[in-house]
C-alpha positions in Angstrom: 27.4 -14.2 -53.1 26.5 -12.5 -56.4 22.8 -12.2 -55.3 23.8 -10.8 -51.9 25.9 -8.0 -53.5 23.0 -7.2 -55.8 20.6 -7.1 -52.9 22.9 -4.9 -50.9 23.3 -2.5 -53.9 19.5 -2.3 -54.4 19.0 -1.6 -50.7 21.6 1.1 -50.7 20.0 2.7 -53.7 16.5 2.6 -52.1 17.8 4.1 -48.9 19.6 6.8 -50.8 16.5 7.6 -52.8 14.3 7.7 -49.8 16.8 10.0 -48.0 16.8 12.4 -50.9 13.0 12.5 -51.2 12.6 12.9 -47.4 14.7 16.0 -47.5 18.0 14.5 -46.6 21.3 14.8 -48.5 21.5 17.7 -50.9 18.3 19.4 -49.7 19.3 21.0 -46.5 17.5 18.5 -44.3 13.9 18.9 -45.5 11.2 21.4 -45.0 10.3 20.8 -41.3 10.0 24.4 -40.0 7.7 25.9 -42.6 4.7 23.6 -42.0 5.2 23.9 -38.2 5.4 27.7 -38.6 2.1 27.8 -40.5 0.5 25.4 -38.0 1.2 27.8 -35.2 0.0 30.8 -37.2 -3.3 29.1 -38.1 -4.1 27.2 -34.9 -2.7 29.5 -32.1 -1.8 33.0 -33.3 -4.8 33.8 -35.5 -7.4 32.6 -33.0 -5.7 34.6 -30.3 -5.6 37.8 -32.4 -9.3 37.4 -33.2 -10.1 37.4 -29.5 -7.9 40.5 -29.0 -10.0 42.5 -31.5 -12.7 42.6 -28.8 -10.2 43.4 -26.0 -10.1 47.2 -25.2 -6.7 46.7 -23.5 -5.1 45.2 -26.6 -1.8 46.8 -27.5 -2.9 46.7 -31.2 -5.7 48.6 -32.7 -8.5 46.7 -34.4 -7.2 47.9 -37.8 -3.7 46.6 -37.0 -5.0 43.2 -36.0 -7.0 43.1 -39.3 -3.7 43.9 -41.1 -2.0 41.0 -39.3 -4.9 38.6 -39.9 -4.8 39.4 -43.6 -1.1 38.8 -43.8 -1.5 35.5 -42.0 -4.3 34.3 -44.3 -2.7 32.1 -46.9 -5.8 32.2 -49.0 -5.6 36.0 -49.3 -1.9 36.9 -49.1 0.9 34.8 -50.5 3.6 35.2 -47.9 6.7 33.2 -48.9 8.3 31.5 -45.9 11.8 30.3 -46.8 14.2 28.2 -44.7 17.8 28.9 -45.2 20.8 26.9 -43.8 22.9 30.1 -44.2 23.4 33.0 -41.9 20.8 35.5 -43.0 22.0 38.6 -44.9 20.3 41.9 -45.2 21.7 44.7 -47.4 24.9 42.7 -47.7 25.4 42.4 -44.0 25.4 39.0 -42.3 23.3 38.9 -39.1 22.9 36.3 -36.5 19.1 36.5 -36.4 16.4 33.8 -36.1 14.4 35.3 -39.0 14.1 38.4 -41.1 11.1 39.8 -42.9 11.1 41.5 -46.2 7.8 43.6 -46.5 8.5 44.6 -50.1 8.9 41.0 -51.1 6.2 39.6 -48.8 8.8 37.1 -47.6 10.2 35.8 -44.3 13.5 34.0 -44.2 14.0 31.5 -41.3 17.5 30.5 -40.2 16.9 26.7 -40.5 19.1 25.4 -37.7 17.6 27.8 -35.1 14.0 27.1 -36.1 14.5 23.4 -36.3 15.7 23.5 -32.7 12.8 25.7 -31.6 10.3 23.2 -33.0 12.1 20.1 -31.8 12.5 21.5 -28.3 8.9 22.7 -28.2 9.9 26.3 -27.6 7.1 28.9 -27.2 7.8 31.1 -30.3 4.4 32.6 -31.1 5.8 36.1 -30.3 8.7 35.6 -32.8 6.3 34.6 -35.6 4.0 37.5 -34.7 7.0 39.8 -34.8 7.9 38.7 -38.3 4.3 39.2 -39.6 4.2 42.6 -37.9 7.1 43.6 -40.0 5.4 42.4 -43.2 2.3 44.4 -42.2 4.4 47.5 -41.5 3.5 47.5 -37.8 6.3 48.8 -35.6 7.4 46.3 -32.9 10.1 48.4 -31.3 8.2 48.3 -28.0 8.0 44.5 -28.1 4.3 44.4 -28.8 4.6 40.9 -30.1 6.0 39.8 -26.7 3.1 41.5 -24.9 0.6 39.7 -27.2 2.3 36.3 -26.7 4.4 36.3 -23.6 6.9 33.5 -23.8 6.0 30.8 -21.2 8.6 30.0 -18.7 9.5 26.3 -18.6 9.1 24.8 -15.2 12.1 23.0 -13.7 
């Protein structure tokens, strides 16, 4: 019985330690969205933007595309992508937004619960990511250019 209790205690300790290191208790559930975010940037968004540079019908100029590509290049620009479990605040006002960009700080805050659900459900969000980078690059997206560049695909029923 003494050895069984010791074994149970050791197993509980191991599970607790693994849970902490995997991003469980006390660490807001891990850093799942940021690597997935960068994966989409590097493997889908950047290649598409490069093809748009040669497209005369592109809603962005070649210079604007270059600005975006520079912001999206982790080797050139150190954009800080941060997951937050809290409702995002800007200028002291809480907003129910998916993400918010801070051009002066070269930073994008992602509202973790929303982005985790986007990635786990496989939502098409390239337009959202592009919108945030457009903000960092000081490119106006009031006319939903990001959605024109990456129209969200409709899920078939």
